[in-house]
N, CA, C and O of each residue as an XYZ file, in Angstrom:
544
protein
N     -22.050     -9.235    -11.642
C     -21.575    -10.423    -10.961
C     -20.142    -10.732    -11.414
O     -19.760    -10.475    -12.555
N     -19.383    -11.280    -10.502
C     -18.009    -11.648    -10.779
C     -17.957    -13.098    -11.251
O     -18.752    -13.927    -10.809
N     -17.009    -13.406    -12.161
C     -16.917    -14.749    -12.725
C     -15.920    -15.631    -11.990
O     -16.179    -16.813    -11.763
N     -14.770    -15.054    -11.614
C     -13.725    -15.815    -10.931
C     -13.263    -15.016     -9.718
O     -12.808    -13.879     -9.840
N     -13.389    -15.633     -8.552
C     -13.080    -14.940     -7.297
C     -12.028    -15.727     -6.530
O     -12.180    -16.927     -6.305
N     -10.965    -15.046     -6.132
C      -9.924    -15.634     -5.283
C     -10.250    -15.263     -3.836
O     -10.468    -14.094     -3.516
N     -10.280    -16.276     -2.969
C     -10.541    -16.047     -1.546
C      -9.374    -16.622     -0.747
O      -9.355    -17.819     -0.462
N      -8.395    -15.780     -0.381
C      -7.305    -16.264      0.457
C      -7.827    -16.597      1.853
O      -8.517    -15.791      2.477
N      -7.491    -17.782      2.330
C      -7.982    -18.259      3.622
C      -6.801    -18.492      4.558
O      -5.825    -19.148      4.196
N      -6.906    -17.950      5.754
C      -5.952    -18.247      6.816
C      -6.479    -19.493      7.521
O      -7.517    -19.443      8.181
N      -5.772    -20.599      7.384
C      -6.215    -21.877      7.947
C      -6.480    -21.756      9.453
O      -7.359    -22.434      9.984
N      -5.732    -20.905     10.128
C      -5.883    -20.762     11.575
C      -7.158    -20.026     11.965
O      -7.548    -20.046     13.132
N      -7.809    -19.380     11.012
C      -8.999    -18.592     11.313
C     -10.165    -19.081     10.451
O     -10.611    -18.381      9.541
N     -10.652    -20.285     10.745
C     -11.664    -20.948      9.927
C     -12.981    -20.177      9.868
O     -13.601    -20.103      8.807
N     -13.407    -19.613     10.966
C     -14.687    -18.910     10.985
C     -14.668    -17.723     10.033
O     -15.642    -17.477      9.322
N     -13.580    -16.999     10.020
C     -13.436    -15.857      9.103
C     -13.490    -16.338      7.659
O     -14.086    -15.689      6.799
N     -12.861    -17.483      7.405
C     -12.871    -18.049      6.057
C     -14.268    -18.387      5.588
O     -14.614    -18.136      4.433
N     -15.068    -18.951      6.462
C     -16.449    -19.305      6.096
C     -17.261    -18.068      5.715
O     -18.043    -18.108      4.765
N     -17.083    -16.987      6.441
C     -17.840    -15.772      6.118
C     -17.363    -15.178      4.787
O     -18.161    -14.607      4.045
N     -16.079    -15.308      4.486
C     -15.564    -14.802      3.214
C     -16.079    -15.643      2.044
O     -16.360    -15.107      0.972
N     -16.204    -16.956      2.246
C     -16.767    -17.820      1.209
C     -18.221    -17.436      0.943
O     -18.651    -17.376     -0.209
N     -18.970    -17.178      2.003
C     -20.368    -16.769      1.845
C     -20.466    -15.454      1.073
O     -21.348    -15.289      0.231
N     -19.571    -14.534      1.357
C     -19.566    -13.250      0.647
C     -19.221    -13.452     -0.831
O     -19.799    -12.806     -1.706
N     -18.275    -14.354     -1.097
C     -17.904    -14.638     -2.488
C     -19.084    -15.239     -3.243
O     -19.327    -14.886     -4.397
N     -19.813    -16.140     -2.602
C     -21.002    -16.741     -3.236
C     -22.041    -15.674     -3.575
O     -22.655    -15.703     -4.642
N     -22.225    -14.744     -2.660
C     -23.191    -13.675     -2.866
C     -22.773    -12.778     -4.034
O     -23.602    -12.422     -4.871
N     -21.513    -12.421     -4.090
C     -21.024    -11.515     -5.137
C     -20.868    -12.193     -6.488
O     -20.946    -11.540     -7.529
N     -20.646    -13.504     -6.474
C     -20.428    -14.210     -7.726
C     -21.666    -14.845     -8.311
O     -21.730    -15.085     -9.517
N     -22.637    -15.118     -7.486
C     -23.823    -15.792     -7.985
C     -23.556    -17.267     -8.262
O     -22.508    -17.798     -7.895
N     -24.506    -17.916     -8.908
C     -24.422    -19.354     -9.129
C     -23.311    -19.772    -10.081
O     -22.743    -20.852     -9.913
N     -22.985    -18.961    -11.067
C     -22.014    -19.361    -12.079
C     -20.565    -19.029    -11.758
O     -19.678    -19.343    -12.552
N     -20.306    -18.414    -10.639
C     -18.940    -17.970    -10.331
C     -18.045    -19.135     -9.943
O     -18.473    -20.088     -9.293
N     -16.794    -19.030    -10.359
C     -15.766    -19.975     -9.940
C     -15.049    -19.336     -8.749
O     -14.489    -18.246     -8.864
N     -15.073    -20.020     -7.615
C     -14.443    -19.505     -6.397
C     -13.236    -20.373     -6.092
O     -13.342    -21.597     -6.014
N     -12.094    -19.734     -5.920
C     -10.853    -20.445     -5.635
C     -10.392    -20.073     -4.242
O     -10.032    -18.923     -3.986
N     -10.402    -21.046     -3.337
C      -9.872    -20.833     -1.992
C      -8.364    -20.995     -2.082
O      -7.870    -21.958     -2.668
N      -7.645    -20.064     -1.511
C      -6.187    -20.062     -1.611
C      -5.581    -19.926     -0.222
O      -5.958    -19.046      0.552
N      -4.650    -20.795      0.076
C      -3.880    -20.660      1.305
C      -2.417    -20.553      0.910
O      -1.920    -21.339      0.104
N      -1.742    -19.582      1.479
C      -0.327    -19.391      1.184
C       0.460    -19.659      2.452
O       0.274    -18.992      3.470
N       1.335    -20.636      2.377
C       2.200    -20.988      3.502
C       3.531    -20.264      3.309
O       4.174    -20.379      2.265
N       3.924    -19.526      4.326
C       5.222    -18.860      4.262
C       6.315    -19.907      4.084
O       6.299    -20.946      4.743
N       7.248    -19.636      3.206
C       8.361    -20.556      3.003
C       9.232    -20.597      4.249
O       9.454    -19.577      4.902
N       9.719    -21.783      4.566
C      10.643    -21.929      5.689
C      12.030    -21.528      5.198
O      12.495    -22.051      4.185
N      12.696    -20.613      5.895
C      14.032    -20.195      5.454
C      14.982    -21.392      5.349
O      14.893    -22.342      6.127
N      15.877    -21.327      4.389
C      16.797    -22.425      4.124
C      17.637    -22.839      5.317
O      17.870    -24.031      5.521
N      18.098    -21.879      6.113
C      18.936    -22.217      7.257
C      18.155    -22.977      8.327
O      18.744    -23.723      9.110
N      16.835    -22.795      8.367
C      16.004    -23.571      9.294
C      15.636    -24.908      8.657
O      15.666    -25.948      9.314
N      15.284    -24.869      7.359
C      14.892    -26.083      6.650
C      15.999    -27.135      6.673
O      15.723    -28.334      6.692
N      17.254    -26.678      6.672
C      18.394    -27.607      6.680
C      18.432    -28.447      7.952
O      18.970    -29.554      7.943
N      17.874    -27.940      9.036
C      17.894    -28.639     10.320
C      16.620    -29.450     10.574
O      16.500    -30.113     11.604
N      15.686    -29.398      9.649
C      14.405    -30.067      9.833
C      14.339    -31.331      8.977
O      15.101    -31.474      8.020
N      13.430    -32.249      9.318
C      13.222    -33.413      8.452
C      12.838    -32.953      7.038
O      12.129    -31.960      6.874
N      13.301    -33.666      6.048
C      13.128    -33.236      4.661
C      11.673    -33.164      4.211
O      11.356    -32.402      3.298
N      10.795    -33.924      4.818
C       9.409    -33.953      4.370
C       8.482    -33.000      5.131
O       7.274    -33.015      4.893
N       9.004    -32.185      6.026
C       8.154    -31.347      6.873
C       7.406    -30.278      6.070
O       6.231    -30.019      6.329
N       8.075    -29.665      5.109
C       7.399    -28.609      4.346
C       6.296    -29.205      3.469
O       5.216    -28.625      3.356
N       6.556    -30.334      2.862
C       5.525    -31.003      2.065
C       4.338    -31.402      2.915
O       3.192    -31.306      2.475
N       4.607    -31.854      4.142
C       3.525    -32.242      5.054
C       2.664    -31.036      5.430
O       1.443    -31.157      5.533
N       3.286    -29.881      5.635
C       2.539    -28.652      5.940
C       1.605    -28.282      4.792
O       0.444    -27.932      5.008
N       2.131    -28.365      3.560
C       1.329    -28.022      2.397
C       0.182    -29.021      2.205
O      -0.935    -28.631      1.865
N       0.461    -30.303      2.423
C      -0.585    -31.330      2.298
C      -1.693    -31.122      3.328
O      -2.873    -31.247      3.001
N      -1.325    -30.808      4.561
C      -2.309    -30.567      5.620
C      -3.188    -29.362      5.280
O      -4.407    -29.412      5.442
N      -2.568    -28.290      4.813
C      -3.324    -27.100      4.432
C      -4.276    -27.412      3.281
O      -5.410    -26.934      3.273
N      -3.831    -28.205      2.314
C      -4.681    -28.574      1.172
C      -5.882    -29.397      1.635
O      -6.999    -29.182      1.163
N      -5.661    -30.336      2.553
C      -6.775    -31.131      3.082
C      -7.810    -30.243      3.773
O      -9.014    -30.414      3.583
N      -7.325    -29.295      4.576
C      -8.250    -28.402      5.275
C      -9.036    -27.526      4.300
O     -10.246    -27.350      4.451
N      -8.344    -26.979      3.303
C      -9.048    -26.157      2.317
C     -10.042    -26.970      1.510
O     -11.135    -26.493      1.206
N      -9.668    -28.206      1.156
C     -10.599    -29.086      0.446
C     -11.854    -29.323      1.286
O     -12.959    -29.409      0.750
N     -11.680    -29.428      2.599
C     -12.826    -29.589      3.500
C     -13.739    -28.383      3.473
O     -14.960    -28.537      3.440
N     -13.171    -27.172      3.488
C     -13.978    -25.956      3.398
C     -14.735    -25.919      2.069
O     -15.920    -25.588      2.018
N     -14.021    -26.267      0.996
C     -14.627    -26.225     -0.340
C     -15.783    -27.212     -0.459
O     -16.841    -26.866     -0.984
N     -15.590    -28.433      0.021
C     -16.661    -29.426     -0.097
C     -17.839    -29.083      0.810
O     -18.987    -29.337      0.445
N     -17.576    -28.513      1.982
C     -18.659    -28.116      2.884
C     -19.491    -26.987      2.283
O     -20.705    -26.935      2.481
N     -18.846    -26.089      1.556
C     -19.559    -24.963      0.957
C     -20.313    -25.381     -0.296
O     -21.310    -24.755     -0.655
N     -19.845    -26.440     -0.973
C     -20.507    -26.928     -2.181
C     -20.323    -25.984     -3.349
O     -19.695    -24.933     -3.222
N     -20.875    -26.368     -4.485
C     -20.813    -25.508     -5.665
C     -19.481    -25.575     -6.373
O     -18.716    -26.526     -6.209
N     -19.216    -24.559     -7.158
C     -18.026    -24.491     -7.996
C     -16.869    -23.854     -7.219
O     -16.403    -22.766     -7.555
N     -16.421    -24.552     -6.181
C     -15.348    -24.039     -5.329
C     -14.192    -25.030     -5.356
O     -14.372    -26.226     -5.128
N     -13.001    -24.507     -5.640
C     -11.799    -25.338     -5.632
C     -10.824    -24.780     -4.605
O     -10.984    -23.658     -4.125
N      -9.817    -25.574     -4.276
C      -8.829    -25.169     -3.276
C      -7.434    -25.269     -3.869
O      -7.139    -26.164     -4.661
N      -6.587    -24.339     -3.472
C      -5.207    -24.311     -3.952
C      -4.310    -23.856     -2.804
O      -4.662    -22.951     -2.047
N      -3.152    -24.493     -2.685
C      -2.177    -24.112     -1.673
C      -0.885    -23.747     -2.377
O      -0.424    -24.460     -3.268
N      -0.312    -22.641     -1.973
C       0.962    -22.181     -2.531
C       1.931    -21.908     -1.392
O       1.540    -21.757     -0.235
N       3.191    -21.851     -1.751
C       4.235    -21.545     -0.784
C       4.947    -20.281     -1.239
O       5.279    -20.141     -2.416
N       5.183    -19.358     -0.308
C       5.872    -18.122     -0.655
C       5.383    -16.969      0.192
O       4.860    -17.157      1.291
N       5.563    -15.775     -0.336
C       5.099    -14.573      0.354
C       3.610    -14.395      0.042
O       3.225    -14.378     -1.127
N       2.769    -14.264      1.072
C       1.326    -14.257      0.844
C       0.830    -13.242     -0.186
O       0.096    -13.618     -1.100
N       1.204    -11.987     -0.067
C       0.680    -10.980     -0.996
C       1.066    -11.304     -2.436
O       0.232    -11.221     -3.338
N       2.312    -11.667     -2.650
C       2.775    -11.989     -4.001
C       2.049    -13.192     -4.570
O       1.642    -13.181     -5.732
N       1.884    -14.221     -3.769
C       1.220    -15.437     -4.249
C      -0.263    -15.218     -4.504
O      -0.822    -15.817     -5.423
N      -0.905    -14.378     -3.717
C      -2.313    -14.047     -3.957
C      -2.449    -13.344     -5.305
O      -3.329    -13.676     -6.099
N      -1.588    -12.389     -5.555
C      -1.620    -11.648     -6.819
C      -1.307    -12.569     -7.995
O      -1.972    -12.494     -9.028
N      -0.299    -13.441     -7.851
C       0.042    -14.386     -8.925
C      -1.115    -15.339     -9.210
O      -1.403    -15.639    -10.368
N      -1.771    -15.811     -8.168
C      -2.912    -16.715     -8.357
C      -4.043    -16.000     -9.091
O      -4.670    -16.580     -9.976
N      -4.305    -14.757     -8.734
C      -5.359    -13.995     -9.406
C      -5.044    -13.832    -10.888
O      -5.927    -13.968    -11.736
N      -3.793    -13.543    -11.194
C      -3.396    -13.398    -12.599
C      -3.485    -14.731    -13.328
O      -3.972    -14.780    -14.458
N      -3.025    -15.811    -12.706
C      -3.029    -17.130    -13.335
C      -4.440    -17.623    -13.639
O      -4.661    -18.289    -14.650
N      -5.384    -17.303    -12.779
C      -6.762    -17.765    -12.952
C      -7.650    -16.750    -13.671
O      -8.824    -17.021    -13.923
N      -7.096    -15.593    -13.998
C      -7.893    -14.553    -14.647
C      -9.012    -14.043    -13.752
O     -10.116    -13.764    -14.220
N      -8.718    -13.925    -12.456
C      -9.729    -13.504    -11.484
C     -10.150    -12.063    -11.725
O      -9.344    -11.221    -12.121
N     -11.421    -11.795    -11.479
C     -11.893    -10.421    -11.559
C     -12.197     -9.841    -10.173
O     -12.619     -8.691    -10.058
N     -11.981    -10.646     -9.117
C     -12.147    -10.158     -7.751
C     -11.294    -10.988     -6.796
O     -11.196    -12.209     -6.927
N     -10.685    -10.306     -5.841
C     -10.001    -10.943     -4.715
C     -10.706    -10.447     -3.461
O     -10.894     -9.245     -3.278
N     -11.093    -11.377     -2.603
C     -11.660    -10.985     -1.307
C     -10.594    -11.322     -0.270
O     -10.305    -12.494     -0.028
N     -10.020    -10.306      0.334
C      -8.913    -10.505      1.264
C      -9.297     -9.985      2.642
O      -9.945     -8.946      2.770
N      -8.889    -10.719      3.666
C      -9.165    -10.310      5.047
C      -8.130     -9.301      5.503
O      -6.982     -9.318      5.058
N      -8.549     -8.433      6.387
C      -7.628     -7.485      6.996
C      -7.740     -7.640      8.505
O      -8.827     -7.536      9.074
N      -6.597     -7.890      9.149
C      -6.589     -8.031     10.601
C      -5.190     -7.781     11.136
O      -4.215     -7.824     10.385
N      -5.093     -7.527     12.397
C      -3.823     -7.293     13.090
C      -2.910     -6.288     12.396
O      -1.758     -6.614     12.112
N      -3.386     -5.086     12.114
C      -2.512     -4.129     11.438
C      -1.406     -3.612     12.352
O      -1.584     -3.473     13.562
N      -0.273     -3.334     11.743
C       0.831     -2.697     12.455
C       0.755     -1.194     12.249
O      -0.166     -0.702     11.598
N       1.712     -0.462     12.796
C       1.677      0.995     12.683
C       1.788      1.466     11.236
O       1.144      2.447     10.865
N       2.598      0.782     10.398
C       2.765      1.249      9.023
C       1.508      1.042      8.189
O       1.272      1.773      7.227
N       0.710      0.061      8.547
C      -0.512     -0.234      7.806
C      -1.680     -0.224      8.778
O      -2.340     -1.246      8.966
N      -1.939      0.910      9.390
C      -2.890      0.955     10.488
C      -4.286      0.492     10.089
O      -4.933     -0.222     10.855
N      -4.761      0.878      8.917
C      -6.135      0.537      8.548
C      -6.248     -0.802      7.834
O      -7.301     -1.439      7.883
N      -5.192     -1.235      7.177
C      -5.187     -2.522      6.489
C      -3.982     -3.313      6.976
O      -2.929     -2.732      7.239
N      -4.119     -4.626      7.099
C      -2.964     -5.456      7.410
C      -1.977     -5.371      6.264
O      -2.355     -4.995      5.155
N      -0.751     -5.705      6.501
C       0.267     -5.526      5.473
C       0.006     -6.371      4.237
O       0.255     -5.903      3.126
N      -0.487     -7.598      4.384
C      -0.795     -8.420      3.209
C      -1.937     -7.796      2.426
O      -1.853     -7.665      1.205
N      -2.998     -7.412      3.112
C      -4.136     -6.781      2.434
C      -3.705     -5.497      1.731
O      -4.124     -5.241      0.603
N      -2.884     -4.701      2.376
C      -2.435     -3.443      1.776
C      -1.638     -3.701      0.504
O      -1.816     -2.992     -0.486
N      -0.773     -4.690      0.514
C       0.014     -5.013     -0.684
C      -0.883     -5.519     -1.810
O      -0.693     -5.156     -2.971
N      -1.852     -6.352     -1.469
C      -2.766     -6.867     -2.492
C      -3.566     -5.711     -3.096
O      -3.710     -5.637     -4.316
N      -4.082     -4.819     -2.269
C      -4.843     -3.673     -2.769
C      -3.993     -2.828     -3.706
O      -4.466     -2.406     -4.762
N      -2.744     -2.579     -3.330
C      -1.874     -1.722     -4.143
C      -1.458     -2.358     -5.457
O      -1.289     -1.648     -6.448
N      -1.286     -3.684     -5.497
C      -0.649     -4.296     -6.666
C      -1.545     -5.189     -7.517
O      -1.143     -5.566     -8.618
N      -2.721     -5.537     -7.061
C      -3.598     -6.418     -7.840
C      -4.105     -5.704     -9.092
O      -4.340     -4.495     -9.082
N      -4.265     -6.465    -10.158
C      -4.759     -5.923    -11.419
C      -6.273     -6.103    -11.573
O      -6.840     -5.797    -12.622
N      -6.915     -6.599    -10.520
C      -8.368     -6.771    -10.541
C      -8.949     -6.092     -9.301
O      -8.216     -5.534     -8.485
N     -10.246     -6.145     -9.174
C     -10.908     -5.546     -8.013
C     -10.540     -6.315     -6.755
O     -10.342     -7.529     -6.795
N     -10.451     -5.602     -5.641
C     -10.132     -6.205     -4.348
C     -11.170     -5.735     -3.333
O     -11.416     -4.538     -3.188
N     -11.771     -6.688     -2.638
C     -12.688     -6.374     -1.558
C     -11.976     -6.721     -0.260
O     -11.557     -7.864     -0.073
N     -11.834     -5.770      0.624
C     -11.194     -6.000      1.912
C     -12.288     -6.298      2.920
O     -13.162     -5.471      3.180
N     -12.222     -7.496      3.480
C     -13.217     -7.956      4.454
C     -12.694     -7.681      5.856
O     -11.648     -8.198      6.248
N     -13.417     -6.872      6.601
C     -13.001     -6.546      7.972
C     -13.879     -7.257      8.947
O     -13.697     -7.118     10.156
């Protein structure tokens, strides 16, 4: 059984997130700590300069509220975290920061360079220092 599991969630794909949470519960058992993670791509500075100053904070707050909703609906030892940056890098950093022994990452919409895995999933698989389960 795994003790600490990172589950990156795409807020736009809630149904997929629910199935990944269920898989994490199964693999971790009752004592596992499950961390739901959403990574919001940073808004480039040249665009951010033309936007209201609080827009990026509002995006992060909205994502945190949604993840908190998933966590409370699932019950148990599940927490939510939102980060800003490049998704693959932030997933790996979160796993290292929490001492995770498993990352469950979704793979979808692959391009030609990453035909079997999406580019974020492929980067996480290549660079993570813990086990990675790719959920298709």
